[in-house]
C-alpha positions as a printed NumPy array, in Angstrom:
array([[  2.994,  29.579, -16.043],
       [  4.666,  26.562, -17.685],
       [  6.849,  26.048, -14.629],
       [  3.813,  26.071, -12.326],
       [  1.993,  23.613, -14.587],
       [  5.062,  21.377, -14.687],
       [  5.398,  21.403, -10.901],
       [  1.679,  20.764, -10.55 ],
       [  1.904,  17.649, -12.736],
       [  4.951,  16.429, -10.833],
       [  3.198,  16.937,  -7.503],
       [  0.134,  15.05 ,  -8.748],
       [  2.254,  12.129,  -9.978],
       [  4.072,  11.867,  -6.635],
       [  1.005,  12.132,  -4.415],
       [ -0.334,   9.138,  -2.546],
       [ -3.663,   9.552,  -4.376],
       [ -2.017,   8.596,  -7.681],
       [ -0.705,   5.41 ,  -6.054],
       [ -4.185,   4.612,  -4.726],
       [ -5.696,   5.104,  -8.196],
       [ -3.316,   2.39 ,  -9.464],
       [ -4.953,  -0.192,  -7.19 ],
       [ -3.324,   0.241,  -3.809],
       [ -5.106,   1.309,  -0.64 ],
       [ -4.394,   3.393,   2.432],
       [ -5.469,   1.972,   5.793],
       [ -6.027,   4.214,   8.82 ],
       [ -6.979,   3.359,  12.399],
       [ -9.89 ,   4.905,  14.327],
       [ -7.698,   7.899,  15.238],
       [ -6.774,   8.557,  11.595],
       [ -3.213,   7.257,  11.916],
       [ -1.779,   5.207,   9.05 ],
       [ -1.684,   1.46 ,   9.772],
       [  1.855,   0.358,   8.919],
       [  2.039,  -3.027,  10.636],
       [ -0.132,  -6.086,  11.168],
       [  0.474,  -5.569,  14.896],
       [ -1.88 ,  -2.582,  14.65 ],
       [ -4.684,  -4.773,  13.273],
       [ -5.872,  -6.36 ,  16.5  ],
       [ -9.257,  -8.13 ,  16.593],
       [-12.05 ,  -5.611,  17.047],
       [-10.032,  -2.661,  15.705],
       [-11.995,  -0.26 ,  13.537],
       [-10.2  ,   0.715,  10.311],
       [-10.854,   3.124,   7.464],
       [ -9.683,   2.   ,   4.03 ],
       [ -9.172,   4.501,   1.217],
       [ -9.217,   3.197,  -2.364],
       [ -9.232,   4.912,  -5.739],
       [-12.871,   5.949,  -5.72 ],
       [-13.597,   6.528,  -2.023],
       [-13.354,   5.245,   1.54 ],
       [-15.076,   2.576,   3.61 ],
       [-14.887,   1.262,   7.14 ],
       [-13.806,  -2.189,   8.239],
       [-13.558,  -4.097,  11.5  ],
       [-10.704,  -6.535,  12.108],
       [-12.334,  -9.923,  12.723],
       [ -9.297, -12.138,  13.302],
       [ -5.754, -11.545,  14.434],
       [ -3.441, -10.566,  11.617],
       [ -0.649, -12.758,  10.302],
       [  2.693, -11.285,   9.279],
       [  4.293, -12.319,   5.991],
       [  7.838, -13.61 ,   6.327],
       [ 10.401, -11.288,   4.735],
       [ 12.205, -12.394,   1.579],
       [ 15.651, -13.931,   2.104],
       [ 18.427, -11.32 ,   2.081],
       [ 20.058, -12.765,  -1.051],
       [ 16.889, -12.522,  -3.158],
       [ 14.712,  -9.628,  -4.177],
       [ 10.941,  -9.98 ,  -3.557],
       [  9.061, -11.296,  -6.568],
       [ 12.038, -13.058,  -8.152],
       [ 11.734, -16.718,  -8.977],
       [ 14.656, -19.087,  -8.897],
       [ 15.278, -21.48 , -11.744],
       [ 14.314, -19.086, -14.549],
       [ 10.568, -19.598, -14.183],
       [  7.995, -18.052, -16.533],
       [  7.853, -14.777, -14.574],
       [ 10.758, -12.596, -15.643],
       [ 12.182,  -9.703, -13.675],
       [ 11.297,  -6.125, -14.549],
       [ 14.615,  -4.93 , -13.122]])
């Protein structure tokens, strides 16, 4: 019984729903496929967005803009020059 409870807690902590409850969202297209790229968010596309307490629909109004990737020699979120934001890693 303890092993089943332990595995159940592990499964719950690794599920995408636990990530969503922490403030992230899951975006799906009209066919239910996960949207993984801004290229999938064309004007007029119907999307479903899942957040911690439910789901809602959205229509893409404007073309999406991609964010430039971080330079290869720096990790995302790091500031140069020892700014006020320290690294967690």
